[in-house]
Short mmCIF file of the C-alpha atoms (twelve columns), coordinates in Angstrom:
data_MODEL
# 
_entry.id   MODEL 
# 
loop_
_atom_site.group_PDB 
_atom_site.id 
_atom_site.type_symbol 
_atom_site.label_atom_id 
_atom_site.label_alt_id 
_atom_site.label_comp_id 
_atom_site.label_asym_id 
_atom_site.label_seq_id 
_atom_site.Cartn_x 
_atom_site.Cartn_y 
_atom_site.Cartn_z 
_atom_site.pdbx_PDB_model_num 
ATOM 1  C CA . UNK A 1  326.575 68.799 11.606 1 
ATOM 2  C CA . UNK A 2  325.421 68.633 15.294 1 
ATOM 3  C CA . UNK A 3  323.251 65.998 16.703 1 
ATOM 4  C CA . UNK A 4  321.947 64.946 20.155 1 
ATOM 5  C CA . UNK A 5  323.888 62.231 21.647 1 
ATOM 6  C CA . UNK A 6  321.765 59.645 23.892 1 
ATOM 7  C CA . UNK A 7  325.105 58.604 26.439 1 
ATOM 8  C CA . UNK A 8  325.853 62.432 27.499 1 
ATOM 9  C CA . UNK A 9  322.302 63.938 26.863 1 
ATOM 10 C CA . UNK A 10 323.573 66.849 25.046 1 
ATOM 11 C CA . UNK A 11 324.103 68.241 21.713 1 
ATOM 12 C CA . UNK A 12 327.161 67.192 19.962 1 
ATOM 13 C CA . UNK A 13 329.292 67.497 16.883 1 
ATOM 14 C CA . UNK A 14 329.523 65.020 14.811 1 
ATOM 15 C CA . UNK A 15 332.742 63.396 14.248 1 
ATOM 16 C CA . UNK A 16 333.627 61.225 11.005 1 
ATOM 17 C CA . UNK A 17 330.420 62.459 9.647  1 
ATOM 18 C CA . UNK A 18 328.622 61.392 6.228  1 
ATOM 19 C CA . UNK A 19 325.652 61.181 4.436  1 
ATOM 20 C CA . UNK A 20 323.796 57.971 3.719  1 
ATOM 21 C CA . UNK A 21 320.504 57.722 2.104  1 
ATOM 22 C CA . UNK A 22 317.658 56.033 4.457  1 
ATOM 23 C CA . UNK A 23 315.548 52.820 3.036  1 
ATOM 24 C CA . UNK A 24 312.662 55.382 2.091  1 
ATOM 25 C CA . UNK A 25 314.591 57.159 -0.319 1 
ATOM 26 C CA . UNK A 26 315.426 60.130 2.763  1 
ATOM 27 C CA . UNK A 27 319.259 61.716 3.223  1 
ATOM 28 C CA . UNK A 28 320.623 61.342 7.074  1 
ATOM 29 C CA . UNK A 29 323.808 62.486 8.459  1 
ATOM 30 C CA . UNK A 30 324.828 59.446 10.288 1 
ATOM 31 C CA . UNK A 31 328.646 59.553 12.522 1 
ATOM 32 C CA . UNK A 32 330.067 59.318 16.265 1 
ATOM 33 C CA . UNK A 33 330.364 61.749 18.923 1 
ATOM 34 C CA . UNK A 34 333.409 62.963 19.320 1 
ATOM 35 C CA . UNK A 35 332.975 61.971 23.544 1 
ATOM 36 C CA . UNK A 36 331.551 58.812 24.514 1 
ATOM 37 C CA . UNK A 37 331.443 57.130 20.657 1 
ATOM 38 C CA . UNK A 38 328.689 56.478 19.923 1 
ATOM 39 C CA . UNK A 39 326.900 56.292 17.010 1 
ATOM 40 C CA . UNK A 40 325.052 59.192 15.615 1 
ATOM 41 C CA . UNK A 41 321.929 60.226 13.215 1 
ATOM 42 C CA . UNK A 42 319.885 62.722 12.067 1 
ATOM 43 C CA . UNK A 43 317.423 62.991 9.655  1 
ATOM 44 C CA . UNK A 44 317.557 65.923 6.855  1 
ATOM 45 C CA . UNK A 45 315.484 68.152 4.737  1 
ATOM 46 C CA . UNK A 46 314.573 66.708 1.600  1 
ATOM 47 C CA . UNK A 47 314.360 70.226 -0.210 1 
# 
């Protein structure tokens, strides 16, 4: 799963990605940038 890294200003493949559920019940993926280590977050579609 890839997500946009704000520090690197480009899309990166998530490292240590895990599926989580947000407070409103929607699914999301949470991981780290492989280059700088910044936290990455990607909201997934419900259906």
